[in-house]
C-alpha angles and dihedrals in degrees: 000000000000090000091052092052091049089052093052091048091051092049093050091050091050093050090048091056094045098047113101119250092246091064092049092048094091118162111284096187121066111207140173107205119215121227099199136030135187119251125257093015127109112254112231117199115195127203137191112219117213124213096229098078127067105218133170099191144355134193145178113238111205144166137176120276119253113277138162090253095045114100117228091237090056091053090057093056117092113199123205127230109184118224106234136169113259127216088265092056095254119133106231144169121200130209110205117251095235089069095049101095137112124335097017141220140292125215148172132195129235134182130199121220128207091271090060095249120142115232121194111236102174133010119333142244090264094047109026122177113255124222110194122212115209112188132190123288089261091055091048089053090050093051092048093048092047090050090052089051091053090241091297116124102182128077124185119187132186117188140169132184138178119208124192126181096180120119110269107258092010122157117249114245095022132098087273088066094062100102121096124250130187146157123234125196125186138183114193135180121191128183119196109220096171094189109106090309106065098202146337123218138190129183149159130216144181125208122185133164149104121294128191124249131173119230124174090349093304127113113238137167130233131192108258141169142094146222118247146177129196145188122208135188126194131196127193108221091183136349090276103031126067134167132195141187128206132197114205124198117186145158137200135179091288111040151335114279135200124199142155146207141206125212133197124190125194112189136021113325093234098034138058107319147150119245127198123186135172123184136169139183122184112245093011104062143242135278130201116191132188116185135180112201117198117197103168099105110079112249093356111093111187133191136182116199134187114202133189113191143163094191144155098040106005087269122209089242130052116232123218118214137184114199130187122200118198115185134188125194105228088184136343088276104037128059126178120201131192119210124207126174144175120202138183138186125196088346094275101068112066141140148146135275138190145176146141144243134207119200128191125195122198 
């Protein structure tokens, strides 16, 4: 009996020496991979180390999952999270919380033996295991909005427009010269926050022109206009509904003026949408704007706007304007827009207007 046991032991030893290393390289790290993970929390991956493998090190190799905002160079970078024994005796690798956002990460596991050779323990570089991160509805809205912005959160716009209500071909100094005309220049900066508050905006503007007044039964014109600055804040109630409020501070030759505005957006902020805006400033006038923005033609954003306004001097008549905006994306960061308008007042006073806008994204 003893001789038989010695024979079996000798045979097992011989087979152990003859077996190739690939057969002996059984997994040394037991692991249960997760499929989902919460956002903004460090991902902890736990492992059970067996006693049959002689290892010197082990690590989790990971990268972000492909996403519209993920640069190709970033996808090619594999980061390393070493597998180390925690204070509780558990072998663990940790993915930092700042990388745990939508859509998630992908990883594989390697170990290093005493000969310095890497041995795959779980998944592989060609077929890594994905862990999807599904955030809240608010986080999903933020990711979608940032993707529409091309990853750029800042927007600087410089615009100028000339508006003329006079009868086309009218004679200066006659009744046909009664309609107002003015120029309006604006410089606006907007930053997209996309976290609860959708954006904040600040701007300055200068309006100057001639407005009609009636003295002693005769129609006359006076120089009118004002300088102004404003601050605006927008909030996205849902993915397709946004509201905004604007505080306007201005001054003219007579006094300091305070006004405000309210904005409503229906549709994605960077896609086809309806815009409604109402603003008013005592002594200057009010403006109500309805705009339909069409962004279905690549590189050619279009907008058609209908405007009712008593500016620039709270005129006795309300002007009606139709304005067309035709844009062209010179590059992913620069867009030029041409403005053309036709306006009328009381049906007899009418004319054309035009201008331009240059927008920079960064």
